[in-house]
MOPAC internal coordinates of N, CA, C and O (Angstrom, degrees):
PM7 1SCF
backbone

  N    0.0000 0     0.00 0     0.00 0    0    0    0
  C    1.4434 1     0.00 0     0.00 0    1    0    0
  C    1.5260 1   108.91 1     0.00 0    2    1    0
  O    1.2310 1   121.24 1   -44.53 1    3    2    1
  N    1.3021 1   115.24 1   135.47 1    3    2    1
  C    1.4575 1   122.49 1   172.59 1    5    3    2
  C    1.5168 1   107.77 1  -104.49 1    6    5    3
  O    1.2310 1   120.57 1   -42.06 1    7    6    5
  N    1.3236 1   116.52 1   137.94 1    7    6    5
  C    1.4630 1   121.40 1  -179.81 1    9    7    6
  C    1.5189 1   108.14 1  -131.99 1   10    9    7
  O    1.2310 1   121.14 1   -54.39 1   11   10    9
  N    1.3162 1   115.42 1   125.61 1   11   10    9
  C    1.4582 1   121.60 1   176.47 1   13   11   10
  C    1.5239 1   107.69 1  -113.75 1   14   13   11
  O    1.2310 1   120.91 1   -43.85 1   15   14   13
  N    1.3152 1   115.87 1   136.15 1   15   14   13
  C    1.4604 1   121.09 1   179.64 1   17   15   14
  C    1.5183 1   108.97 1  -126.45 1   18   17   15
  O    1.2310 1   120.88 1   -45.05 1   19   18   17
  N    1.3175 1   115.93 1   134.95 1   19   18   17
  C    1.4583 1   120.73 1   172.22 1   21   19   18
  C    1.5279 1   107.91 1  -124.33 1   22   21   19
  O    1.2310 1   121.29 1   -40.78 1   23   22   21
  N    1.3163 1   115.14 1   139.22 1   23   22   21
  C    1.4606 1   121.04 1   179.44 1   25   23   22
  C    1.5083 1   108.37 1  -124.66 1   26   25   23
  O    1.2310 1   121.32 1   -47.77 1   27   26   25
  N    1.3347 1   115.08 1   132.23 1   27   26   25
  C    1.4552 1   121.43 1   177.68 1   29   27   26
  C    1.5281 1   107.35 1  -135.93 1   30   29   27
  O    1.2310 1   120.79 1   -84.50 1   31   30   29
  N    1.3120 1   116.09 1    95.50 1   31   30   29
  C    1.4702 1   120.93 1  -178.67 1   33   31   30
  C    1.5237 1   111.41 1    65.77 1   34   33   31
  O    1.2310 1   120.99 1    64.92 1   35   34   33
  N    1.3365 1   115.70 1  -115.08 1   35   34   33
  C    1.4607 1   120.51 1  -178.75 1   37   35   34
  C    1.5283 1   112.51 1   -95.08 1   38   37   35
  O    1.2310 1   120.20 1  -174.44 1   39   38   37
  N    1.3243 1   117.22 1     5.56 1   39   38   37
  C    1.4642 1   121.62 1  -179.16 1   41   39   38
  C    1.5241 1   110.70 1  -113.91 1   42   41   39
  O    1.2310 1   121.50 1   -36.16 1   43   42   41
  N    1.3222 1   114.73 1   143.84 1   43   42   41
  C    1.4615 1   120.62 1   175.26 1   45   43   42
  C    1.5208 1   108.38 1  -136.65 1   46   45   43
  O    1.2310 1   121.31 1   -34.77 1   47   46   45
  N    1.3224 1   115.09 1   145.23 1   47   46   45
  C    1.4626 1   121.74 1   174.22 1   49   47   46
  C    1.5196 1   107.77 1  -122.51 1   50   49   47
  O    1.2310 1   121.27 1   -46.42 1   51   50   49
  N    1.3235 1   115.18 1   133.58 1   51   50   49
  C    1.4582 1   120.97 1   178.00 1   53   51   50
  C    1.5177 1   107.50 1  -118.37 1   54   53   51
  O    1.2310 1   121.29 1   -50.77 1   55   54   53
  N    1.3352 1   115.13 1   129.23 1   55   54   53
  C    1.4585 1   122.92 1  -177.16 1   57   55   54
  C    1.5309 1   109.50 1  -118.34 1   58   57   55
  O    1.2310 1   119.76 1   -91.78 1   59   58   57
  N    1.3403 1   118.07 1    88.22 1   59   58   57
  C    1.4693 1   118.51 1   175.75 1   61   59   58
  C    1.5252 1   109.76 1   -79.48 1   62   61   59
  O    1.2310 1   120.50 1   -38.01 1   63   62   61
  N    1.2971 1   116.64 1   141.99 1   63   62   61
  C    1.4613 1   121.37 1   178.50 1   65   63   62
  C    1.5261 1   107.99 1  -124.20 1   66   65   63
  O    1.2310 1   120.87 1   -62.72 1   67   66   65
  N    1.3167 1   115.95 1   117.28 1   67   66   65
  C    1.4589 1   121.68 1  -176.93 1   69   67   66
  C    1.5166 1   109.33 1   127.44 1   70   69   67
  O    1.2310 1   121.12 1    19.84 1   71   70   69
  N    1.3177 1   115.46 1  -160.16 1   71   70   69
  C    1.4545 1   121.10 1  -178.35 1   73   71   70
  C    1.5244 1   110.41 1   -91.45 1   74   73   71
  O    1.2310 1   120.71 1   -34.16 1   75   74   73
  N    1.3351 1   116.24 1   145.84 1   75   74   73
  C    1.4583 1   121.37 1   174.21 1   77   75   74
  C    1.5253 1   106.82 1  -107.30 1   78   77   75
  O    1.2310 1   121.39 1   -68.45 1   79   78   77
  N    1.3284 1   114.95 1   111.55 1   79   78   77
  C    1.4600 1   121.34 1   179.97 1   81   79   78
  C    1.5240 1   108.86 1  -150.99 1   82   81   79
  O    1.2310 1   120.36 1     9.12 1   83   82   81
  N    1.3106 1   116.93 1  -170.88 1   83   82   81
  C    1.4573 1   120.99 1  -177.03 1   85   83   82
  C    1.5258 1   112.41 1   -58.25 1   86   85   83
  O    1.2310 1   120.04 1   143.79 1   87   86   85
  N    1.3325 1   117.53 1   -36.21 1   87   86   85
  C    1.4703 1   120.71 1  -178.96 1   89   87   86
  C    1.5246 1   113.15 1   -71.16 1   90   89   87
  O    1.2310 1   120.30 1   150.34 1   91   90   89
  N    1.3275 1   117.03 1   -29.66 1   91   90   89
  C    1.4675 1   119.69 1  -176.92 1   93   91   90
  C    1.5232 1   112.71 1   -98.16 1   94   93   91
  O    1.2310 1   120.25 1   179.01 1   95   94   93
  N    1.3209 1   117.13 1    -0.99 1   95   94   93
  C    1.4597 1   120.18 1  -179.63 1   97   95   94
  C    1.5319 1   113.98 1   -64.71 1   98   97   95
  O    1.2310 1   118.62 1   137.16 1   99   98   97
  N    1.3391 1   120.23 1   -42.84 1   99   98   97
  C    1.4738 1   119.04 1  -179.19 1  101   99   98
  C    1.5286 1   114.57 1   -55.37 1  102  101   99
  O    1.2310 1   118.75 1   134.48 1  103  102  101
  N    1.3542 1   119.99 1   -45.52 1  103  102  101
  C    1.4691 1   117.11 1   178.31 1  105  103  102
  C    1.5266 1   113.06 1   -66.62 1  106  105  103
  O    1.2310 1   120.11 1   148.00 1  107  106  105
  N    1.3315 1   117.40 1   -32.00 1  107  106  105
  C    1.4664 1   119.70 1   177.37 1  109  107  106
  C    1.5262 1   110.52 1   -66.68 1  110  109  107
  O    1.2310 1   120.55 1   136.09 1  111  110  109
  N    1.3214 1   116.55 1   -43.91 1  111  110  109
  C    1.4675 1   120.07 1   177.22 1  113  111  110
  C    1.5184 1   110.71 1   -61.35 1  114  113  111
  O    1.2310 1   120.55 1   139.23 1  115  114  113
  N    1.3201 1   116.56 1   -40.77 1  115  114  113
  C    1.4647 1   120.75 1  -179.62 1  117  115  114
  C    1.5286 1   111.03 1   -61.99 1  118  117  115
  O    1.2310 1   120.29 1   140.04 1  119  118  117
  N    1.3100 1   117.04 1   -39.96 1  119  118  117
  C    1.4701 1   120.87 1   179.07 1  121  119  118
  C    1.5279 1   110.02 1   -64.17 1  122  121  119
  O    1.2310 1   120.39 1   134.33 1  123  122  121
  N    1.3280 1   116.87 1   -45.67 1  123  122  121
  C    1.4677 1   119.97 1   179.38 1  125  123  122
  C    1.5249 1   110.42 1   -65.16 1  126  125  123
  O    1.2310 1   120.35 1   136.56 1  127  126  125
  N    1.3198 1   116.93 1   -43.44 1  127  126  125
  C    1.4692 1   120.53 1   179.89 1  129  127  126
  C    1.5251 1   112.35 1   -62.98 1  130  129  127
  O    1.2310 1   120.17 1   153.30 1  131  130  129
  N    1.3290 1   117.28 1   -26.70 1  131  130  129
  C    1.4644 1   121.06 1  -178.75 1  133  131  130
  C    1.5338 1   113.10 1   -84.31 1  134  133  131
  O    1.2310 1   120.18 1   172.62 1  135  134  133
  N    1.3278 1   117.25 1    -7.38 1  135  134  133
  C    1.4650 1   119.01 1   179.66 1  137  135  134
  C    1.5264 1   109.92 1   -66.30 1  138  137  135
  O    1.2310 1   120.62 1   -38.16 1  139  138  137
  N    1.3146 1   116.42 1   141.84 1  139  138  137
  C    1.4711 1   119.18 1   177.45 1  141  139  138
  C    1.5345 1   110.27 1   -64.50 1  142  141  139
  O    1.2310 1   119.94 1   -31.70 1  143  142  141
  N    1.3170 1   117.72 1   148.30 1  143  142  141
  C    1.4701 1   120.87 1  -178.09 1  145  143  142
  C    1.5252 1   113.56 1   -60.54 1  146  145  143
  O    1.2310 1   119.59 1   156.69 1  147  146  145
  N    1.3291 1   118.38 1   -23.31 1  147  146  145
  C    1.4653 1   119.79 1  -179.40 1  149  147  146
  C    1.5317 1   112.78 1   -74.21 1  150  149  147
  O    1.2310 1   119.75 1   170.37 1  151  150  149
  N    1.3339 1   118.08 1    -9.63 1  151  150  149
  C    1.4679 1   120.46 1   176.92 1  153  151  150
  C    1.5238 1   108.25 1   -74.18 1  154  153  151
  O    1.2310 1   121.10 1   -68.16 1  155  154  153
  N    1.3296 1   115.51 1   111.84 1  155  154  153
  C    1.4629 1   121.60 1  -179.14 1  157  155  154
  C    1.5241 1   112.66 1  -108.20 1  158  157  155
  O    1.2310 1   120.35 1   167.97 1  159  158  157
  N    1.3192 1   116.94 1   -12.03 1  159  158  157
  C    1.4625 1   121.78 1  -179.40 1  161  159  158
  C    1.5244 1   108.06 1  -125.79 1  162  161  159
  O    1.2310 1   120.59 1   -66.18 1  163  162  161
  N    1.3206 1   116.47 1   113.82 1  163  162  161
  C    1.4589 1   122.32 1  -178.84 1  165  163  162
  C    1.5147 1   109.42 1  -116.06 1  166  165  163
  O    1.2310 1   120.72 1   -56.67 1  167  166  165
  N    1.3115 1   116.24 1   123.33 1  167  166  165
  C    1.4634 1   120.61 1   177.97 1  169  167  166
  C    1.5211 1   109.01 1  -113.00 1  170  169  167
  O    1.2310 1   121.01 1   -54.73 1  171  170  169
  N    1.3288 1   115.67 1   125.27 1  171  170  169
  C    1.4574 1   122.53 1   173.37 1  173  171  170
  C    1.5115 1   107.11 1   -93.47 1  174  173  171
  O    1.2310 1   119.92 1   -63.54 1  175  174  173
  N    1.3110 1   117.76 1   116.46 1  175  174  173
  C    1.4568 1   121.93 1   175.01 1  177  175  174
  C    1.5254 1   106.80 1   -99.87 1  178  177  175
  O    1.2310 1   120.87 1   -75.05 1  179  178  177
  N    1.3252 1   115.95 1   104.95 1  179  178  177
  C    1.4612 1   121.39 1  -174.56 1  181  179  178
  C    1.5292 1   112.73 1   -96.87 1  182  181  179
  O    1.2310 1   120.18 1  -155.24 1  183  182  181
  N    1.3160 1   117.27 1    24.76 1  183  182  181
  C    1.4646 1   121.46 1   178.24 1  185  183  182
  C    1.5219 1   111.57 1   -55.59 1  186  185  183
  O    1.2310 1   119.98 1   143.08 1  187  186  185
  N    1.3196 1   117.64 1   -36.92 1  187  186  185
  C    1.4665 1   121.90 1  -178.39 1  189  187  186
  C    1.5209 1   113.99 1   -92.06 1  190  189  187
  O    1.2310 1   120.28 1  -171.15 1  191  190  189
  N    1.3243 1   117.06 1     8.85 1  191  190  189
  C    1.4656 1   121.55 1  -179.14 1  193  191  190
  C    1.5203 1   108.98 1  -104.44 1  194  193  191
  O    1.2310 1   120.92 1   -65.84 1  195  194  193
  N    1.3254 1   115.84 1   114.16 1  195  194  193
  C    1.4666 1   119.96 1  -178.02 1  197  195  194
  C    1.5165 1   112.88 1   -96.68 1  198  197  195
  O    1.2310 1   120.16 1   162.00 1  199  198  197
  N    1.3359 1   117.31 1   -18.00 1  199  198  197
  C    1.4596 1   121.01 1  -179.13 1  201  199  198
  C    1.5195 1   109.64 1  -144.35 1  202  201  199
  O    1.2310 1   121.40 1   -40.01 1  203  202  201
  N    1.3397 1   114.93 1   139.99 1  203  202  201
  C    1.4543 1   120.89 1   175.31 1  205  203  202
  C    1.5219 1   107.19 1  -143.52 1  206  205  203
  O    1.2310 1   120.61 1   -47.23 1  207  206  205
  N    1.3391 1   116.44 1   132.77 1  207  206  205
  C    1.4565 1   119.10 1   177.55 1  209  207  206
  C    1.5358 1   109.30 1  -101.61 1  210  209  207
  O    1.2310 1   120.83 1     9.23 1  211  210  209
  N    1.3198 1   116.02 1  -170.77 1  211  210  209
  C    1.4590 1   121.50 1  -177.09 1  213  211  210
  C    1.5325 1   111.61 1   -60.97 1  214  213  211
  O    1.2310 1   120.22 1   150.92 1  215  214  213
  N    1.3148 1   117.19 1   -29.08 1  215  214  213
  C    1.4630 1   120.88 1   176.72 1  217  215  214
  C    1.5356 1   109.67 1   -59.31 1  218  217  215
  O    1.2310 1   120.52 1   133.52 1  219  218  217
  N    1.3302 1   116.61 1   -46.48 1  219  218  217
  C    1.4601 1   120.78 1   178.66 1  221  219  218
  C    1.5138 1   111.99 1   -65.82 1  222  221  219
  O    1.2310 1   120.63 1   140.69 1  223  222  221
  N    1.3164 1   116.40 1   -39.31 1  223  222  221
  C    1.4580 1   121.59 1   178.04 1  225  223  222
  C    1.5280 1   110.29 1   -59.05 1  226  225  223
  O    1.2310 1   120.77 1   129.16 1  227  226  225
  N    1.3184 1   116.12 1   -50.84 1  227  226  225
  C    1.4633 1   120.15 1   179.77 1  229  227  226
  C    1.5229 1   111.76 1   -64.65 1  230  229  227
  O    1.2310 1   120.22 1   143.58 1  231  230  229
  N    1.3247 1   117.19 1   -36.42 1  231  230  229
  C    1.4617 1   121.15 1   178.96 1  233  231  230
  C    1.5307 1   111.03 1   -62.58 1  234  233  231
  O    1.2310 1   120.16 1   136.60 1  235  234  233
  N    1.3229 1   117.31 1   -43.40 1  235  234  233
  C    1.4618 1   120.19 1  -178.96 1  237  235  234
  C    1.5235 1   112.31 1   -66.19 1  238  237  235
  O    1.2310 1   120.21 1   147.04 1  239  238  237
  N    1.3349 1   117.20 1   -32.96 1  239  238  237
  C    1.4613 1   120.54 1  -177.50 1  241  239  238
  C    1.5248 1   113.71 1   -92.60 1  242  241  239
  O    1.2310 1   120.13 1   160.76 1  243  242  241
  N    1.3317 1   117.36 1   -19.24 1  243  242  241
  C    1.4712 1   120.16 1  -175.37 1  245  243  242
  C    1.5168 1   111.43 1   -80.07 1  246  245  243
  O    1.2310 1   121.66 1   -24.84 1  247  246  245
  N    1.3084 1   114.43 1   155.16 1  247  246  245
  C    1.4543 1   121.43 1   173.45 1  249  247  246
  C    1.5222 1   105.95 1  -115.79 1  250  249  247
  O    1.2310 1   120.79 1   -65.25 1  251  250  249
  N    1.3040 1   116.10 1   114.75 1  251  250  249
  C    1.4662 1   119.95 1  -178.18 1  253  251  250
  C    1.5216 1   109.88 1   -65.37 1  254  253  251
  O    1.2310 1   119.84 1   -43.45 1  255  254  253
  N    1.3341 1   117.92 1   136.55 1  255  254  253
  C    1.4689 1   119.86 1  -179.70 1  257  255  254
  C    1.5230 1   112.61 1   -63.84 1  258  257  255
  O    1.2310 1   119.92 1   156.44 1  259  258  257
  N    1.3359 1   117.75 1   -23.56 1  259  258  257
  C    1.4645 1   120.52 1  -179.22 1  261  259  258
  C    1.5312 1   112.15 1   -97.39 1  262  261  259
  O    1.2310 1   120.34 1  -170.10 1  263  262  261
  N    1.3338 1   116.96 1     9.90 1  263  262  261
  C    1.4663 1   120.62 1  -178.64 1  265  263  262
  C    1.5242 1   109.31 1   -58.30 1  266  265  263
  O    1.2310 1   120.80 1   -53.61 1  267  266  265
  N    1.3122 1   116.07 1   126.39 1  267  266  265
  C    1.4608 1   120.69 1  -177.26 1  269  267  266
  C    1.5301 1   112.70 1   -75.94 1  270  269  267
  O    1.2310 1   120.06 1   171.08 1  271  270  269
  N    1.3231 1   117.48 1    -8.92 1  271  270  269
  C    1.4643 1   121.21 1   179.01 1  273  271  270
  C    1.5313 1   109.14 1  -133.64 1  274  273  271
  O    1.2310 1   120.01 1   -99.95 1  275  274  273
  N    1.3491 1   117.59 1    80.05 1  275  274  273
  C    1.4542 1   120.62 1  -174.79 1  277  275  274
  C    1.5240 1   114.14 1   -61.16 1  278  277  275
  O    1.2310 1   119.33 1   157.31 1  279  278  277
  N    1.3273 1   118.88 1   -22.69 1  279  278  277
  C    1.4568 1   121.27 1   178.65 1  281  279  278
  C    1.5226 1   113.59 1   -88.75 1  282  281  279
  O    1.2310 1   120.12 1  -172.45 1  283  282  281
  N    1.2962 1   117.37 1     7.55 1  283  282  281
  C    1.4656 1   122.04 1  -176.25 1  285  283  282
  C    1.5245 1   110.24 1   -65.92 1  286  285  283
  O    1.2310 1   120.83 1   -45.89 1  287  286  285
  N    1.3195 1   116.03 1   134.11 1  287  286  285
  C    1.4631 1   122.12 1   177.70 1  289  287  286
  C    1.5246 1   108.06 1  -102.72 1  290  289  287
  O    1.2310 1   120.82 1   -49.78 1  291  290  289
  N    1.3198 1   116.03 1   130.22 1  291  290  289
  C    1.4619 1   121.32 1   178.21 1  293  291  290
  C    1.5204 1   109.79 1  -112.38 1  294  293  291
  O    1.2310 1   121.15 1   -44.07 1  295  294  293
  N    1.3236 1   115.40 1   135.93 1  295  294  293
  C    1.4592 1   121.53 1   174.61 1  297  295  294
  C    1.5244 1   108.90 1  -128.74 1  298  297  295
  O    1.2310 1   121.27 1   -16.78 1  299  298  297
  N    1.3192 1   115.18 1   163.22 1  299  298  297
  C    1.4653 1   121.22 1  -177.84 1  301  299  298
  C    1.5200 1   108.85 1  -126.20 1  302  301  299
  O    1.2310 1   121.26 1   -40.46 1  303  302  301
  N    1.3220 1   115.19 1   139.54 1  303  302  301
  C    1.4547 1   121.67 1   176.04 1  305  303  302
  C    1.5255 1   108.74 1  -139.09 1  306  305  303
  O    1.2310 1   120.37 1   -13.53 1  307  306  305
  N    1.3230 1   116.89 1   166.47 1  307  306  305
  C    1.4605 1   121.62 1   175.17 1  309  307  306
  C    1.5141 1   114.32 1    69.16 1  310  309  307
  O    1.2310 1   120.11 1  -147.97 1  311  310  309
  N    1.3233 1   117.40 1    32.03 1  311  310  309
  C    1.4639 1   120.74 1  -177.63 1  313  311  310
  C    1.5255 1   111.89 1   -70.31 1  314  313  311
  O    1.2310 1   121.29 1   -55.90 1  315  314  313
  N    1.3145 1   115.13 1   124.10 1  315  314  313
  C    1.4681 1   120.78 1   172.40 1  317  315  314
  C    1.5247 1   108.73 1   -80.55 1  318  317  315
  O    1.2310 1   121.13 1    -5.61 1  319  318  317
  N    1.3230 1   115.45 1   174.39 1  319  318  317
  C    1.4569 1   122.34 1  -172.50 1  321  319  318
  C    1.5320 1   113.73 1   -53.73 1  322  321  319
  O    1.2310 1   119.43 1   124.77 1  323  322  321
  N    1.3194 1   118.68 1   -55.23 1  323  322  321
  C    1.4680 1   120.61 1  -173.83 1  325  323  322
  C    1.5315 1   112.57 1   -67.35 1  326  325  323
  O    1.2310 1   118.79 1   132.19 1  327  326  325
  N    1.3304 1   119.91 1   -47.81 1  327  326  325
  C    1.4728 1   117.94 1   177.62 1  329  327  326
  C    1.5354 1   112.57 1   -60.91 1  330  329  327
  O    1.2310 1   120.29 1   142.82 1  331  330  329
  N    1.3308 1   117.06 1   -37.18 1  331  330  329
  C    1.4616 1   120.40 1   178.23 1  333  331  330
  C    1.5253 1   110.68 1   -64.29 1  334  333  331
  O    1.2310 1   120.44 1   135.15 1  335  334  333
  N    1.3195 1   116.77 1   -44.85 1  335  334  333
  C    1.4719 1   119.91 1   178.80 1  337  335  334
  C    1.5196 1   111.23 1   -60.95 1  338  337  335
  O    1.2310 1   120.02 1   140.42 1  339  338  337
  N    1.3254 1   117.56 1   -39.58 1  339  338  337
  C    1.4621 1   121.39 1   178.23 1  341  339  338
  C    1.5293 1   110.54 1   -62.30 1  342  341  339
  O    1.2310 1   120.07 1   134.22 1  343  342  341
  N    1.3246 1   117.47 1   -45.78 1  343  342  341
  C    1.4572 1   120.97 1   179.08 1  345  343  342
  C    1.5263 1   111.49 1   -62.36 1  346  345  343
  O    1.2310 1   120.34 1   136.36 1  347  346  345
  N    1.3243 1   116.95 1   -43.64 1  347  346  345
  C    1.4698 1   121.00 1  -179.09 1  349  347  346
  C    1.5324 1   110.20 1   -65.33 1  350  349  347
  O    1.2310 1   120.19 1   135.44 1  351  350  349
  N    1.3249 1   117.25 1   -44.56 1  351  350  349
  C    1.4590 1   120.75 1   179.39 1  353  351  350
  C    1.5305 1   110.83 1   -61.74 1  354  353  351
  O    1.2310 1   120.29 1   135.43 1  355  354  353
  N    1.3211 1   117.05 1   -44.57 1  355  354  353
  C    1.4661 1   120.71 1   178.92 1  357  355  354
  C    1.5278 1   110.45 1   -60.96 1  358  357  355
  O    1.2310 1   120.13 1   138.70 1  359  358  357
  N    1.3193 1   117.36 1   -41.30 1  359  358  357
  C    1.4635 1   121.49 1   179.48 1  361  359  358
  C    1.5232 1   111.37 1   -66.21 1  362  361  359
  O    1.2310 1   120.30 1   144.60 1  363  362  361
  N    1.3245 1   117.03 1   -35.40 1  363  362  361
  C    1.4687 1   120.26 1   178.46 1  365  363  362
  C    1.5293 1   111.23 1   -70.30 1  366  365  363
  O    1.2310 1   120.61 1   139.80 1  367  366  365
  N    1.3341 1   116.44 1   -40.20 1  367  366  365
  C    1.4605 1   121.02 1  -176.93 1  369  367  366
  C    1.5304 1   111.50 1   -75.35 1  370  369  367
  O    1.2310 1   120.42 1   139.33 1  371  370  369
  N    1.3223 1   116.81 1   -40.67 1  371  370  369
  C    1.4689 1   120.83 1  -176.73 1  373  371  370
  C    1.5320 1   109.48 1  -140.30 1  374  373  371
  O    1.2310 1   120.37 1  -104.95 1  375  374  373
  N    1.3322 1   116.89 1    75.05 1  375  374  373
  C    1.4719 1   119.96 1  -172.92 1  377  375  374
  C    1.5258 1   115.14 1   -63.26 1  378  377  375
  O    1.2310 1   119.36 1   152.66 1  379  378  377
  N    1.3168 1   118.83 1   -27.34 1  379  378  377
  C    1.4645 1   118.31 1  -179.77 1  381  379  378
  C    1.5200 1   112.04 1   -75.45 1  382  381  379
  O    1.2310 1   119.87 1   147.99 1  383  382  381
  N    1.3190 1   117.86 1   -32.01 1  383  382  381
  C    1.4658 1   121.15 1   179.23 1  385  383  382
  C    1.5194 1   112.00 1   -82.34 1  386  385  383
  O    1.2310 1   120.70 1   146.84 1  387  386  385
  N    1.3246 1   116.27 1   -33.16 1  387  386  385
  C    1.4656 1   121.04 1  -175.81 1  389  387  386
  C    1.5346 1   109.40 1  -121.98 1  390  389  387
  O    1.2310 1   121.09 1  -110.76 1  391  390  389
  N    1.3201 1   115.52 1    69.24 1  391  390  389
  C    1.4524 1   122.45 1   179.94 1  393  391  390
  C    1.5228 1   109.36 1   -79.42 1  394  393  391
  O    1.2310 1   120.65 1   -73.20 1  395  394  393
  N    1.3345 1   116.36 1   106.80 1  395  394  393
  C    1.4670 1   120.92 1  -175.10 1  397  395  394
  C    1.5197 1   113.39 1   -60.85 1  398  397  395
  O    1.2310 1   119.89 1   146.96 1  399  398  397
  N    1.3165 1   117.82 1   -33.04 1  399  398  397
  C    1.4665 1   119.00 1  -178.09 1  401  399  398
  C    1.5280 1   111.21 1   -64.80 1  402  401  399
  O    1.2310 1   120.18 1   164.15 1  403  402  401
  N    1.3298 1   117.26 1   -15.85 1  403  402  401
  C    1.4606 1   120.92 1   176.16 1  405  403  402
  C    1.5268 1   111.37 1   -71.93 1  406  405  403
  O    1.2310 1   120.64 1   142.59 1  407  406  405
  N    1.3389 1   116.38 1   -37.41 1  407  406  405
  C    1.4634 1   120.84 1  -178.95 1  409  407  406
  C    1.5222 1   113.38 1   -96.61 1  410  409  407
  O    1.2310 1   121.20 1   148.17 1  411  410  409
  N    1.3229 1   115.31 1   -31.83 1  411  410  409
  C    1.4643 1   120.20 1  -177.64 1  413  411  410
  C    1.5283 1   106.54 1  -119.76 1  414  413  411
  O    1.2310 1   119.78 1   -85.55 1  415  414  413
  N    1.3156 1   118.02 1    94.45 1  415  414  413
  C    1.4669 1   121.56 1  -171.53 1  417  415  414
  C    1.5309 1   115.54 1   -54.43 1  418  417  415
  O    1.2310 1   119.56 1   151.77 1  419  418  417
  N    1.3202 1   118.45 1   -28.23 1  419  418  417
  C    1.4558 1   120.45 1  -178.32 1  421  419  418
  C    1.5239 1   112.56 1   -78.79 1  422  421  419
  O    1.2310 1   119.70 1   175.49 1  423  422  421
  N    1.3368 1   118.17 1    -4.51 1  423  422  421
  C    1.4548 1   122.25 1  -178.84 1  425  423  422
  C    1.5227 1   109.40 1   -82.73 1  426  425  423
  O    1.2310 1   120.21 1   -51.21 1  427  426  425
  N    1.3475 1   117.21 1   128.79 1  427  426  425
  C    1.4666 1   117.36 1   176.92 1  429  427  426
  C    1.5240 1   110.87 1   -67.49 1  430  429  427
  O    1.2310 1   119.54 1   -30.23 1  431  430  429
  N    1.3339 1   118.48 1   149.77 1  431  430  429
  C    1.4633 1   120.98 1   178.11 1  433  431  430
  C    1.5302 1   111.21 1   -60.01 1  434  433  431
  O    1.2310 1   120.42 1   -21.74 1  435  434  433
  N    1.3382 1   116.81 1   158.26 1  435  434  433
  C    1.4667 1   122.08 1  -176.90 1  437  435  434
  C    1.5280 1   111.52 1   -59.23 1  438  437  435
  O    1.2310 1   119.70 1   147.76 1  439  438  437
  N    1.3269 1   118.18 1   -32.24 1  439  438  437
  C    1.4579 1   120.42 1  -177.76 1  441  439  438
  C    1.5361 1   113.02 1   -92.52 1  442  441  439
  O    1.2310 1   120.62 1  -167.72 1  443  442  441
  N    1.3284 1   116.42 1    12.28 1  443  442  441
  C    1.4693 1   121.63 1   180.00 1  445  443  442
  C    1.5227 1   110.48 1   -66.24 1  446  445  443
  O    1.2310 1   120.80 1   -48.58 1  447  446  445
  N    1.3123 1   116.08 1   131.42 1  447  446  445
  C    1.4629 1   122.07 1   176.14 1  449  447  446
  C    1.5319 1   107.00 1  -126.01 1  450  449  447
  O    1.2310 1   120.57 1   -60.76 1  451  450  449
  N    1.3395 1   116.52 1   119.24 1  451  450  449
  C    1.4660 1   117.97 1   179.13 1  453  451  450
  C    1.5248 1   110.68 1   -62.76 1  454  453  451
  O    1.2310 1   121.22 1   -32.22 1  455  454  453
  N    1.3035 1   115.27 1   147.78 1  455  454  453
  C    1.4805 1   120.25 1   178.18 1  457  455  454
  C    1.5145 1   109.37 1   -66.34 1  458  457  455
  O    1.2310 1   121.00 1   -38.52 1  459  458  457
  N    1.2948 1   115.69 1   141.48 1  459  458  457
  C    1.4679 1   121.71 1   178.66 1  461  459  458
  C    1.5156 1   110.84 1   -74.47 1  462  461  459
  O    1.2310 1   120.76 1   -13.34 1  463  462  461
  N    1.3321 1   116.16 1   166.66 1  463  462  461
  C    1.4725 1   119.57 1  -179.88 1  465  463  462
  C    1.4852 1   113.87 1   -67.83 1  466  465  463
  O    1.2310 1   120.10 1   180.00 1  467  466  465

């Protein structure tokens, strides 16, 4: 797995390239752990990620107890077909644990009801 990180003030973007699974989790954790504490906005650009298993799903939604920036907001962009399907399925099965609007800001919350005519 190749991982590129860019930091601009309080924002960081991480670009993993390859699969996100149990074997690739340690380098991803290391990248997040190495971010400066002033980074409050973290964007995962998954354009180069073609496969993600449950390990990646839990990693994106989990908050590490040793995270140096507990208020850090993480978002995801560039979702390919399989990672997107995994996120949607997880949100359908367990919407309170896997709230998509937390990672993908344009996603309406699970309890969203469109206004009637």
